[in-house]
C-alpha positions in Angstrom: 1.7 -8.8 -3.8 -0.1 -5.7 -5.1 -3.5 -7.3 -4.2 -2.6 -8.1 -0.5 -1.0 -4.7 -0.1 -4.1 -3.0 -1.5 -6.3 -5.1 0.9 -4.1 -4.2 3.9 -5.1 -0.5 4.0 -9.0 -0.9 4.1 -8.9 -4.0 6.3 -6.5 -2.8 8.9 -5.6 0.9 8.7 -9.0 2.0 7.6 -11.0 -0.2 10.0 -8.7 0.6 12.9 -9.0 4.3 12.2 -12.8 4.1 11.8 -13.3 2.1 15.0 -11.0 4.4 17.1 -12.6 7.5 15.5 -16.1 6.2 16.2 -15.2 5.4 19.8 -13.6 8.8 20.2 -16.6 10.6 18.7 -18.9 8.6 20.9 -17.0 9.5 24.0 -16.8 13.1 22.9 -20.5 13.3 22.3 -21.3 11.8 25.7 -18.8 14.1 27.4 -20.2 17.1 25.4 -23.8 16.3 26.6 -22.7 16.1 30.2 -20.6 19.2 29.8 -23.5 21.1 28.2 -26.0 20.0 31.0 -23.5 20.8 33.7 -22.6 24.2 32.3 -26.3 25.1 32.0 -26.9 24.0 35.6 -23.9 25.9 36.8 -25.0 29.0 34.9 -28.5 28.8 36.5 -27.0 28.4 39.9 -24.7 31.3 39.4 -27.7 33.5 38.3 -29.7 32.3 41.4 -26.7 33.4 43.6 -26.8 36.7 41.8 -30.4 37.2 42.8 -29.7 36.3 46.4 -26.7 38.7 46.5 -28.8 41.6 45.1 -31.5 40.9 47.8 -28.9 40.8 50.5 -27.3 44.0 49.3 -30.6 45.9 49.4 -31.4 44.6 52.8 -28.0 45.2 54.3 -27.5 48.7 52.9 -31.2 49.8 53.2 -31.3 50.7 49.6 -34.6 52.3 48.3 -36.9 50.0 46.4 -39.4 51.3 43.9 -43.1 50.5 44.0 -43.5 49.5 40.4 -45.9 46.7 41.0 -48.3 47.3 38.2 -46.0 45.6 35.7 -42.6 44.2 35.2 -40.1 46.0 32.9 -40.5 45.4 29.2 -37.3 43.8 28.2 -38.0 44.4 24.5 -37.9 48.2 25.1 -35.0 47.9 27.5 -32.8 45.1 26.3 -30.1 46.0 28.9 -32.5 45.1 31.8 -31.6 41.7 33.1 -32.7 41.9 36.8 -35.9 43.4 38.2 -36.4 44.7 41.8 -39.8 45.7 43.1 -42.0 45.8 46.2 -44.8 43.3 46.7 -48.4 44.2 47.8 -49.2 44.1 51.4 -51.2 41.4 53.1 -54.5 43.2 52.1 -53.5 43.0 48.5 -53.1 46.8 48.2 -50.3 48.3 46.2 -47.8 50.4 48.1 -48.2 54.0 47.1 -50.8 53.1 44.4 -54.0 51.8 46.1 -56.0 51.7 42.9 -53.4 49.5 41.1 -54.0 45.8 40.6 -51.0 43.9 41.7 -49.5 41.5 39.2 -47.8 39.3 41.8 -49.5 37.7 44.8 -48.5 38.8 48.3 -48.7 35.2 49.3 -45.4 34.3 47.5 -43.2 32.6 50.0 -39.7 33.9 50.7 -36.9 32.3 48.7 -36.2 31.3 45.1 -39.1 30.2 42.9 -40.3 30.2 39.3 -43.7 31.8 38.5 -45.7 32.7 35.4 -46.4 36.4 35.0 -48.6 37.5 32.1 -47.7 34.3 30.2 -44.0 34.5 30.7 -41.8 32.5 33.1 -39.8 34.4 35.7 -37.2 33.3 38.3 -37.9 35.3 41.5 -36.1 35.7 44.8 -38.6 37.0 47.5 -37.4 38.4 50.9 -38.8 40.4 53.8 -37.1 43.4 55.3 -37.0 44.1 59.0 -39.7 46.8 58.5 -42.0 44.0 57.3 -41.7 45.2 53.8 -41.4 42.5 51.2 -39.8 42.8 47.8 -38.5 40.6 45.1 -35.6 40.4 42.8 -36.5 38.7 39.5 -35.1 37.7 36.1 -36.9 36.4 33.1 -36.4 32.7 32.6 -36.0 33.0 28.9 -33.0 35.3 29.3 -31.5 33.1 32.0 -31.8 30.1 29.7 -30.2 32.1 26.8 -27.3 33.1 29.0 -26.9 29.5 30.3 -27.0 28.1 26.7 -24.5 30.6 25.5 -22.1 29.7 28.3 -22.7 26.0 27.7 -22.0 26.3 23.9 -18.9 28.2 24.7 -17.8 25.3 26.9 -18.2 23.0 23.9 -16.1 25.1 21.6 -12.8 23.2 22.5 -14.5 19.9 21.7 -15.7 21.2 18.3 -12.2 22.5 17.4 -10.0 19.7 18.9 -12.0 16.6 17.9 -11.4 17.0 14.1 -7.8 17.8 14.8 -7.5 14.8 17.0 -9.1 12.6 14.4 -6.6 13.7 11.7 -3.7 13.3 14.1 -5.0 9.8 15.1 -5.2 8.8 11.4 -1.6 10.0 10.8 -0.4 8.1 13.9 -2.1 4.9 12.9 -0.6 5.2 9.4 2.8 5.8 10.8 2.5 2.8 13.1 1.5 0.6 10.1 4.4 1.9 7.9 6.6 -1.1 8.9 3.8 -3.4 7.6 3.7 -1.5 4.3 7.5 -1.7 4.0 7.3 -5.4 4.7 4.7 -5.8 1.9 6.8 -3.7 -0.4 9.8 -6.0 0.4 7.8 -9.1 -0.5 6.3 -7.5 -3.6 9.8 -6.5 -4.9 11.2 -10.1 -4.7 11.3 -12.5 -7.5 10.0 -16.0 -7.2 13.5 -17.4 -6.6 14.2 -15.2 -3.6 13.1 -17.1 -0.5 15.3 -15.4 2.0 14.0 -14.5 5.5 12.2 -11.3 6.2 13.7 -8.7 8.6 11.6 -8.2 11.8 13.5 -5.1 12.9 11.3 -2.1 13.4 8.1 -4.1 13.5 5.7 -4.0 16.4 5.9 -6.8 18.9 2.5 -8.1 17.9 3.6 -8.5 14.3 6.9 -10.2 14.9 5.4 -13.7 15.5 3.6 -13.3 12.2 6.9 -12.5 10.4 8.7 -15.4 12.2 5.9 -17.7 11.0 6.4 -16.4 7.4 10.2 -17.0 7.7 9.6 -20.5 8.8 7.2 -21.1 5.9 9.8 -19.6 3.5 12.5 -21.8 4.9 10.2 -24.9 4.4 9.4 -23.8 0.9 13.1 -23.2 0.1 13.9 -26.7 1.4 11.2 -28.2 -0.7 12.3 -26.3 -3.9 15.9 -27.3 -3.2 15.0 -30.9 -2.9 13.1 -30.8 -6.2 16.0 -29.1 -7.9 18.5 -31.6 -6.5 16.2 -34.4 -7.7 16.1 -32.9 -11.2 19.8 -32.4 -11.2 20.6 -35.8 -9.9 18.1 -37.5 -12.3 19.7 -35.5 -15.2 23.1 -36.6 -14.2 22.0 -40.2 -13.8 20.4 -40.2 -17.2 23.4 -38.7 -19.0 25.5 -41.8 -18.6 23.0 -44.2 -20.2 22.2 -41.7 -23.0 25.9 -41.3 -23.7 26.2 -45.1 -23.9 23.2 -45.2 -26.2 24.6 -42.5 -28.4 27.9 -44.4 -28.8 26.0 -47.6 -29.6 23.9 -45.7 -32.1 27.0 -44.3 -33.8 28.6 -47.8 -34.0 25.4 -49.2 -35.4 25.3 -46.4 -38.0 28.7 -47.5 -39.2 27.6 -51.0 -39.9 26.1 -52.1 -43.2 22.3 -52.1 -43.2 19.4 -51.5 -45.4 18.2 -48.0 -46.2 15.1 -48.5 -44.0 17.2 -49.5 -41.1 19.6 -46.6 -41.7 16.7 -44.2 -41.6 15.5 -45.6 -38.3 19.0 -45.4 -36.8 19.3 -41.8 -38.0 15.9 -41.0 -36.3 17.2 -42.8 -33.1 20.4 -40.7 -33.1 18.3 -37.5 -33.4 16.1 -38.6 -30.6 19.1 -39.3 -28.4 20.6 -36.0 -29.3 17.4 -34.1 -28.3 17.3 -36.1 -25.0 20.9 -35.1 -24.2 20.1 -31.5 -25.1 17.0 -31.6 -22.8 19.1 -33.0 -20.0 21.7 -30.3 -20.5 19.1 -27.6 -20.5 17.5 -29.0 -17.3 20.9 -29.0 -15.6 21.5 -25.4 -16.7 18.0 -24.3 -15.5 18.6 -25.9 -12.2 21.9 -24.2 -11.8 20.7 -20.7 -12.7 17.7 -21.0 -10.4 19.9 -21.8 -7.4 21.1 -18.8 -5.3 24.3 -17.5 -6.9 27.5 -18.3 -5.1 29.8 -17.6 -8.1 32.2 -14.7 -8.2 31.3 -11.8 -10.5 33.7 -9.7 -12.5 33.5 -7.3 -15.4 32.8 -9.4 -18.5 33.5 -8.0 -22.0 30.6 -8.4 -24.4 32.9 -8.4 -27.4 34.7 -11.4 -26.1 31.4 -13.2 -25.3 30.0 -12.5 -28.7 33.1 -13.8 -30.4 33.0 -17.0 -28.4 29.3 -17.6 -29.0 29.6 -16.9 -32.7 32.5 -19.3 -33.1 30.5 -22.0 -31.4 27.2 -21.4 -33.3 28.6 -20.4 -36.7 28.4 -23.9 -38.2 24.7 -24.0 -37.5 24.1 -20.5 -38.9 26.2 -21.3 -42.0 24.2 -24.5 -42.6 21.1 -22.3 -43.0 22.9 -19.5 -44.8 22.0 -17.1 -42.0 23.9 -13.8 -41.8 24.8 -12.7 -38.2 25.8 -9.1 -37.7 27.0 -7.4 -34.5 26.5 -3.6 -34.0 26.7 -1.0 -31.3 29.2 -0.6 -28.5 30.8 -4.0 -28.3 33.5 -2.7 -25.9 31.0 -2.5 -23.0 31.2 -4.8 -20.1 28.9 -6.0 -17.4 29.7 -7.2 -13.9 28.3 -10.7 -13.4 29.4 -14.3 -13.7 30.9 -15.0 -17.1 29.2 -18.4 -17.4 25.8 -16.8 -16.8 26.3 -14.2 -19.5 27.5 -16.9 -21.9 24.5 -19.1 -21.1 22.1 -16.2 -21.6 23.4 -15.0 -24.9 24.0 -18.5 -26.2 20.3 -19.4 -25.6 19.1 -16.2 -27.3 21.3 -16.7 -30.4 20.6 -20.4 -30.5 16.8 -19.7 -30.5 17.3 -17.0 -33.2 19.2 -19.5 -35.5 16.6 -22.2 -34.8 13.6 -20.1 -35.8 15.1 -17.9 -38.5 14.4 -19.3 -42.0 17.2 -20.2 -44.3 18.9 -17.2 -45.8 17.6 -15.0 -43.0 19.4 -12.4 -40.8 20.2 -12.1 -37.1 21.4 -8.8 -35.6 23.2 -8.5 -32.2 23.3 -5.0 -30.9 24.6 -3.3 -27.7 23.4 0.0 -26.5 24.9 2.0 -23.7 23.4 5.0 -21.8 23.7 6.5 -18.3 21.4 3.9 -16.9 23.1 0.8 -18.1 23.7 -1.7 -20.9 21.0 -2.9 -23.4 21.6 -6.0 -25.4 19.2 -6.8 -28.3 19.0 -10.0 -30.4 16.7 -9.6 -33.5 15.8 -12.0 -36.2 13.4 -12.2 -39.2 11.6 -15.4 -38.1 7.9 -15.8 -37.4 8.1 -13.9 -34.0 5.9 -14.5 -31.0 2.4 -13.2 -30.6 1.7 -10.8 -27.7 -0.6 -13.3 -26.1 2.2 -15.8 -25.9 5.0 -13.6 -24.7 4.3 -14.0 -21.0 3.9 -17.8 -21.4 7.1 -18.5 -23.3 9.2 -17.9 -20.2 7.5 -20.8 -18.5 9.5 -24.1 -18.6 8.5 -26.5 -21.4 6.1 -24.0 -23.0 6.0 -24.3 -26.8 4.2 -22.0 -29.1 1.5 -23.8 -31.0 2.1 -24.3 -34.7 5.9 -24.3 -34.3 7.5 -27.5 -35.8 11.0 -26.7 -34.7 12.6 -29.2 -32.3 13.5 -27.8 -28.9 13.3 -28.3 -25.2 11.1 -25.3 -24.3 13.6 -24.2 -21.7 15.8 -21.6 -23.5 13.8 -18.5 -22.6 13.1 -19.9 -19.1 16.9 -20.0 -18.5 17.2 -16.5 -19.9 14.5 -15.2 -17.5 16.1 -17.0 -14.5 19.4 -15.3 -15.2 18.0 -11.9 -15.7 16.0 -12.2 -12.4 19.2 -13.2 -10.6 20.9 -10.0 -11.6 17.9 -7.7 -11.4 17.9 -7.2 -15.1 14.8 -7.2 -17.4 13.9 -9.1 -20.6 11.3 -8.0 -23.1 9.9 -9.4 -26.3 8.6 -7.6 -29.4 8.3 -7.9 -33.1 11.3 -6.9 -35.2 8.9 -5.6 -37.8 5.9 -4.3 -35.9 4.1 -3.2 -39.0 4.3 -6.7 -40.5 4.0 -8.5 -37.1 7.0 -10.7 -37.8 10.5 -11.3 -36.5 11.5 -11.4 -32.8 13.4 -8.8 -30.9 14.6 -9.8 -27.5 15.8 -6.9 -25.3 17.8 -7.5 -22.2 18.4 -4.4 -20.0 21.1 -4.4 -17.4 20.2 -1.3 -15.4 21.7 0.3 -12.3 25.0 0.9 -14.1 27.5 3.7 -14.4 30.1 4.8 -17.0 33.7 4.3 -15.9 36.4 5.0 -18.3 34.3 4.0 -21.2 33.2 0.8 -19.6 29.7 0.0 -18.4 29.6 -2.1 -15.3 26.6 -3.3 -13.3 26.5 -2.2 -9.7 
């Protein structure tokens, strides 16, 4: 599930964030442009109103107006000057008080607001006529007006510049928080083993996602029914085959007791071995089917010492036939909470495999380690071992390592893996002698445990 979980983020969270962010930025840009243009127009209208108010103030209060018509103020030398007030020439084009001056502005300028070019510069002028037939103007340089309007417009955009990045970050966090239930759902699926086909919880999920979860639950239910039918078929077939195999075994034993030639005796011995392997295969199939089913058995603290003693008593004849020495070390007094039959099956398969693949005169070590995290059981032998490339495959049913002539069903380690998955334990394979690349060490770790009066029990 790591792949789907990694795909979820760029395909849903990232794309949703990108599209919403792009839409938000587009709206913000359009709104910013309209706000900028509107602010500029409003600033220009405000400055036009200022020119009108100055003209009305002069006319209403009969304020004196200078006759500086030979030129407009030099704003470079007087940066504080923003508004200019001056008389216009009379109808004959003569300057008031300075007949020899050449007027810079035409006396034909109409009353009201207007924009004119004076000495290559644009000016915004308000022209009015007094009751004494005296005309004057109130003017402002267009460049300065535009600068004031732009400054005001840019200041109106400042909230957009500050708030949009903050809004994008908050939006990403909100989307991520909204998708957290999906990530938890993916983690739940990723943490399950292949035997866990239980339904998914739809609590806390958005309404739009719940139909998807319901569909997955229905699919899981159908898969569980199909797997259950297959397991029942295997179990039923195994049961049905046990009776004829038992009858064949009895007939083969009776046949072996009769007088026959050596060639016929060898063939009967081979037949009995084949029947024995078939019965072992059926037993292993039934065991695998049982441990793969959801556990309904009661669990209780099981003593490893007792289990070791029982297994060694059962398998000692086989080990003695090959002169194999079996030694048990570590804290045998530890116990684990699980079904006793499962623990017996697990350890029996490990010890049986060790006896099977350990050469005559070899050695098998059973050890138990205890720490604050749980119990660790190791089964080591000095057989050929399993190559690293084969270690993941040997847990598959019926997989046999190439070049191995030992008879077996290929189900022992599959059964071990199914039991460890049932109890959230782990199983690992390694060489007993890493330097020589030989021997097999199987480590089963029962974690999530706590020490209680010298006893280790699985939670």
